[in-house]
C-alpha positions in Angstrom: 91.1 62.8 104.1 92.3 65.8 102.2 95.5 67.4 103.5 95.4 71.2 103.3 98.1 72.7 101.2 99.5 76.2 101.0 98.2 78.2 98.0 100.4 77.8 94.9 100.8 81.5 94.6 103.1 81.7 97.6 106.6 82.0 96.1 109.6 79.8 97.2 111.3 83.1 98.4 109.3 82.8 101.6 111.6 79.9 102.6 114.5 82.3 103.0 112.7 84.4 105.6 112.0 81.2 107.5 115.7 80.2 107.3 114.9 77.2 105.2 116.4 75.9 101.9 114.5 77.0 98.7 114.0 73.3 98.0 111.7 73.0 101.1 108.1 72.6 100.2 106.3 76.0 100.2 103.6 74.8 102.7 106.4 74.0 105.2 108.1 77.3 104.6 104.8 79.2 105.1 104.2 77.2 108.3 107.6 78.2 109.6 107.0 81.8 108.8 103.7 81.8 110.6 105.4 80.2 113.6 108.1 82.9 113.6 105.5 85.6 113.3 103.4 84.1 116.1 106.4 84.0 118.4 107.5 87.7 118.2 105.7 89.3 115.2 108.7 89.1 112.9 110.0 86.6 110.3 113.1 88.1 108.8 116.8 87.5 108.3 118.7 87.6 111.6 120.4 91.0 110.9 117.0 92.7 110.8 115.1 90.9 113.6 116.1 93.0 116.6 115.2 96.3 114.9 112.0 95.0 113.6 111.0 93.5 117.0 111.4 97.0 118.5 109.2 98.5 115.9 106.6 95.8 116.4 106.6 96.4 120.2 106.4 100.2 119.7 103.5 99.7 117.3 101.7 97.5 119.8 102.0 100.3 122.4 100.3 102.5 119.9 97.4 100.1 119.3 98.7 98.5 116.1 99.0 94.7 116.0 101.9 94.7 113.5 103.4 91.6 111.9 106.4 91.8 109.6 107.9 89.3 107.1 111.0 90.1 105.2 112.2 88.2 102.1 115.8 88.2 101.0 114.9 88.1 97.4 112.0 89.4 95.4 109.7 86.9 93.7 109.2 87.2 89.9 106.2 89.5 90.4 105.2 91.6 93.4 101.6 90.3 93.8 102.6 87.3 95.9 103.8 89.6 98.7 100.1 90.6 99.3 99.2 86.9 99.2 101.8 86.1 101.9 100.5 89.0 104.0 96.9 87.7 103.6 98.0 84.2 104.7 99.8 85.6 107.7 96.9 88.0 108.5 94.3 85.2 108.3 96.2 83.2 110.8 96.2 86.2 113.2 92.9 88.1 112.8 93.0 91.8 113.7 96.6 92.2 112.7 98.2 94.4 110.1 100.8 92.6 108.1 103.7 94.0 106.1 105.7 91.8 103.8 108.9 93.3 102.3 111.3 92.2 99.7 114.0 94.3 97.9 112.1 97.0 96.2 108.5 95.6 96.8 106.0 95.4 99.6 102.7 93.7 100.2 100.2 94.3 103.0 97.1 93.0 104.7 94.9 94.5 107.4 91.5 94.0 108.8 91.9 97.4 110.5 93.2 99.8 107.9 91.7 100.4 104.5 93.5 99.6 101.2 94.3 103.3 100.5 96.2 103.7 103.7 98.0 100.4 103.3 99.0 101.2 99.7 100.4 104.6 100.9 102.4 102.7 103.6 103.6 100.2 101.0 104.9 103.0 98.8 107.1 104.5 101.6 108.2 101.1 102.9 109.4 99.6 99.6 111.6 102.6 98.8 113.4 102.6 102.1 117.1 101.6 102.2 116.5 98.6 104.5 113.6 96.7 106.1 113.8 98.4 109.5 113.6 101.9 108.0 110.8 100.7 105.7 108.8 99.2 108.5 109.2 102.4 110.6 108.0 104.5 107.6 105.1 102.1 107.1 104.0 102.5 110.8 104.4 106.3 110.5 102.2 106.3 107.4 99.5 104.3 109.2 99.4 107.0 111.9 99.3 109.9 109.4 95.9 111.5 109.6 93.7 111.2 106.6 92.9 114.3 104.6 89.2 115.2 105.4 87.9 114.6 101.8 84.2 114.5 103.0 84.5 117.9 104.6 86.2 119.4 101.5 83.6 117.9 99.2 80.7 119.3 101.2 82.4 122.7 101.4 83.0 122.8 97.6 79.4 121.7 96.8 78.0 124.4 99.1 80.4 127.0 97.7 79.5 126.1 94.1 75.7 126.3 94.9 76.1 129.7 96.6 78.1 131.0 93.7 75.5 129.8 91.2 72.6 131.4 93.2 74.6 134.6 93.6 75.4 134.7 89.9 71.7 134.3 89.1 70.7 137.1 91.5 73.3 139.4 90.0 72.1 138.6 86.5 68.4 139.4 87.4 69.5 142.7 89.1 71.5 143.7 86.0 68.6 142.9 83.7 66.2 145.0 86.0 68.5 147.9 86.1 69.0 147.8 82.4 65.2 147.7 81.9 64.7 150.7 84.2 67.4 152.6 82.5 65.9 152.1 79.0 62.1 152.3 79.4 61.7 152.7 75.6 63.2 149.2 75.0 60.5 147.6 77.3 57.8 147.9 74.7 59.7 146.2 71.9 
């Protein structure tokens, strides 16, 4: 029988958010983080838990199933943060997951598209602390999208109308020039 293991791309820094020693195997750390998140939506250092729980509860009232993981230290590269978010999100389908470390963020969602998530990551990772970053992330999720489709349709129609109008004006100018100079018509 094969025993499932956590992916090797999950960094040992995830152990700190679970309150475990860095020497703890990563699969145990990830299991502890998943258990914390399943309990109250948050896996974070004790100082941040109460504030994050309030944001998670507020987000739930607004229809967002938010899960938050905070790492004390950043891994060597930022990519594993999205991997952690994906692992947490796959354990809780339909949720939106934010993983924060100092200066970096990673996200996962089955509800929001990557553009919105990346915009949320950008505001979350520059915040002074995880609570402020998470609040900024939720605010970004609720920011209405710019109506690009409407703008594109309007621009295409505007260009088409301008092209037709330009052509009509060219034909009128040519006709008025031809009627003003009848001698040039025979040439």
